[in-house]
N, C-alpha and C positions, 0 to 999 in steps of 0.2 A: 502493499500498499504504498500511496507516495505522500509528501510532507505535506503537501494541501490536502488529500483529502482527512490525514490527521487532524486538521485545525478543528477546532471547540466550534462545535455550532450553539449559534447565539439563541436567543429570546427571540419567538417568532412575531411578527405584528398582528393587528387585528385583521380580525374577516374588512374584505373589500365591497363595497355596495354596490348593486346592479343599477343599469343605466336607467333612466325614465323610459318609457316610449316612444318622447319625441327624440330624443339621442340616441335611440337604437334606431330610430327611423330614418335616421342621416347615414347610415352607414351600410353598406351588404353585408352580407355572410362572406367569410374568408373564403380565399382559393379553395375548391371542392378538390384533391387531390385523391384518386382513390389510394386507399390504405393499407388493403388487404382482407378487407375485412373476412369473415368474423375476428373483432378481436375484445379481450376483455373490456369494460367499460372505463374504466383509468387511463390502459394505455390511447383508447379511442378520445379522451379528454386530454390527455397530454399531445395526441399528434392536431387535433385540431387548434388546441391553446397558440401552440407553437407556431400555427403558420399564423393566427392571427395577429398572436406578436411581433410577428418577425414584417407582417404586411402592414399591420396599423399603429403599434408600437407597445409597449407595456402599460405604463399609465392611461391610456386613452383606450384600451381594449374594458369592459367589465368582465365579472362572471356571468351574468347574464346572454352575455352576446356569445360567450362560449356554449352554454347550454344551449341558447339557440343553435348554435351550429352541430353540437350532438342530439339534440331533436330532446330534449331531458329538461324537466324542473331547474332553475335553478338552485333551490335546494338542495339537488341531487347532487348537487359537486362536493357540498360539504360533509356526504358520505366517503368521499374518497379524498379529502384533501380539508386539512385544517381554514387553509386562507388561499390568498390569489397568488403571494407570496411563493410559499410552499409548491404551488403547478411550474413556477417558474427556474426555482432549484432543482427540479426532479428534472426539466427540461435541460437547463445550462450545466452543472455540476460536473456532470462525470464527461461530454466535450475540452470542457474547459480544463481537466488535471489529465486528461489523454493529452491532448496537444499540449501542456505544458512540459508531461511527461517523454511527452516523442521528441520533441525540440531539444530538450537537452541531452537526451541520449545520441541525437543525432550530432550534436555538437560536438560530445566527446567523444568519438567514431575516428578512428585512424583514419585519416585521410588527408589532401592536403585542401586549404581554406578555399580554395575556388570549386571544386566541387562539390564540398560542405554548404556555400552561398548556393547555388544553384538546387543542390537537394531541400534545401530549407525552403523554397521558393515553388516545386513541385510537392512539397510536402502541404504546406500550407491549402493551396490552390485546388487538394485532391482532398483534402480535408473540407473545406468551406464550400466544395460544390455537391458530397455526398449527402454531409448533415448542414445545406444549406441555412436552414430554418435555425438552429439552435447558434450556429455560428453569426448570423446575422444579427440576431438577439444581443449576442454577447459585443458584438461591436457599434452596433447602433445605441443598445443602452448603456454604453459605459459609463457614463455620468452619474445616472440613476445608480447603478450596480453600487459605487462606489464609496455612495453612502450612507450605505447600508450593510450592517453586521453580519445578516444571515448569508451575503453575498462576498465574508471576504477573504475567500480562496480565490476571486476575481482576480483582484489586483496584481495577487502572489503570483498567477497564472501569468498575469502581463509582465510581470517584474522576470519571469526566469526570461521566457521570451526573450522581452530587451536585451540579456544578459548573453542568452547564450548566441544570440545576433551580434550583439558586439566582441565577444571570446573568435566569432571567426575574423570578424572583420580585423581586430586586433592580429591578431594570428599573419591576415594575407596580408599586413602592412611592411610588418617585418619578415616576414619571407621574400620579400619581392612583387607578388601578386597584385596586390593593390595600390595606387597612387597615396603615399604620404599626406600628401593636403584634403582627405577625404574630410567630410565633416561626419562621424559616425551617427552621432544622435540624429542628421539630417537625415542620412543614407534610411535609417534604421525607422525612424517616425512616416517617410515620407513612402518608403518600400511595402509598409504594413499597410498603409492607406490605399494603396496603390491595388495590390493582391487583394484587400478586401473588394474596392469601388470593381474592381473584374470580376468577381467572383459573384455580386452582384448582377452586373450588368448581363451575364452569361447566362445564371440560371431566371432571371426575372424580366428583360429585354431583348438577350443578345437573338434569340431565335424566333423574331416576328416578320414579316416578309417586308419587304420598302423594295423598290423597283431598283433606290440608289444604292442600298444595304446590302450585303450579301449575308447569306448564314455561315458562322464561325464553327468548328469543331471544338472541343474541352483541349485538345492537342496543340492548335494555332494559336489559342489565349497563352498558352503556359508557356509556350516557343516565346511568345513577343514579353512576357512578364519577364522571364530569361533573360532573352536579351536588353531588354532596357535598363533593367538593376544589375546584371551583370558589366554592362558599358560605361555605368554609371562610378565604377569604380576601378575597373583595370586599370594599371600600371600600360602606359602607353607602350612598353616595348611587346604585350600581349595582345593588342587590341584586335590584331588580325587572329589570332590564335582560335582552331576547334571550341566549341560550346561542349562540355564532359559533360554532356546530357546523359550518357550512356550510363556513365559511371556512377552518377549523380539518383538516378532512379534505382541501381544497384544498391546504390547507400541507402535509399530511400526501403526499399524492400528489408532488409535487413536490420530496421529498426520496430520491436514490439510495435503490433497494433491494437492492444487490449491491455 
């Protein structure tokens, strides 16, 4: 069990009230996706809540709206969860802890810094697209999550990500892979925003039909992000060298996924 998971759970806040009919009428149901029913009711509520939190925002979503999506009475939600915060916690806790653990593991692997950096981009984009709702909530609700003790594992997971990226960049500078002039903080914060925005665009907006915009595969999106981020840090003497994607993908496969 990871350090984050061992953290003490704090007292949970009180239940959240449902929306008025007027508030509810202004918003439609969350995206309806085949969730592979039959599911037990608890998992159904979690999946529907995750889609609504990701699409409309956590604080803007009411328990009544989640219940309406599940076609149950709002009071029935509380047979499974004490509070709306409990629902959110169950949606994001495991993905946050898993991402933090995988990134730390990858950064500690025996490999050159350039391959590690490419692997970090691949690992994060792969995770963000496979479990998009949970990671979208973690990113979009980061300010809310920082304010509440129940979610104290989220800043820790973010800290592990930043430290791991920082170690890879520092090592790359020392070994001559990356330019000495790069600003590590700006590279890390900007790269994370690029990766999150790319996954959100790909999952929500990327596959629409417009005559002026073609469809992109996930592989193309990953390749674009790798090239963009690597070019922003590579030493001038290495700028024309091939991107070590195959080695990076092998490195990602070596990292435990559970």
